[in-house]
N, C-alpha and C positions, 0 to 999 in steps of 0.2 A: 447675931444679922441687921440687929441696928449698926452696930459698927461696921459690918461690912460697907452696907449704902453709903453711913456718913463719909465714908474713905472712896466711896466712887463719884459721890457727889463735889469733893474735897479735890478729885484729881483730874475733875476737868477743867479744860484750860481758859480759865475767866478772860481771859486778854483776848483767845479767841473767838470768845461767844461776845463780847463788847463792839472788837471790830467787825464780826457779822451783822449785829444791830444795827449800827453804825450806817454801812451799805445798805439795808433792807428801806425798800420806797413803795413797798404797796402791802396789802395785806396777804396773798396769795405766800409772797416770799418770806413774810416771816411765820409764817404755818409751817414751809417746807423746811426755815432754821430751828425753828421749834421741835419738829417731827426727828429732824437730824439730830439734835439734842437728846431728845428722849430717848431717844432708839440706841446711842451712844450711852450713855446713861446705862440702861437696861442691859445692854449686851456685856458691859462691864460689868455690872451686879450679878447676872446672871455668872460668869466667870469665878466671880468672888466666890460668889456660896457656891459654887462646885466645888473648887477648891478647898475651901471649910471641912467639905462632906468629904473629902480625902484624909482630913488630915487625922494625926493618929490619937489627936486629944478628941476624936468624938465617940 
């Protein structure tokens, strides 16, 4: 489980996050960007964990 989470986090494009952070001008926008990133990471984690559950090794 930990390896899946690490893969998802490292799979997020840090350049895009950096560009998004440079464009932020107020706190509401910061919150919106963080929510987007967290939802992306969570959805990727759920897909990865489902895929792991389907593998013949489990």
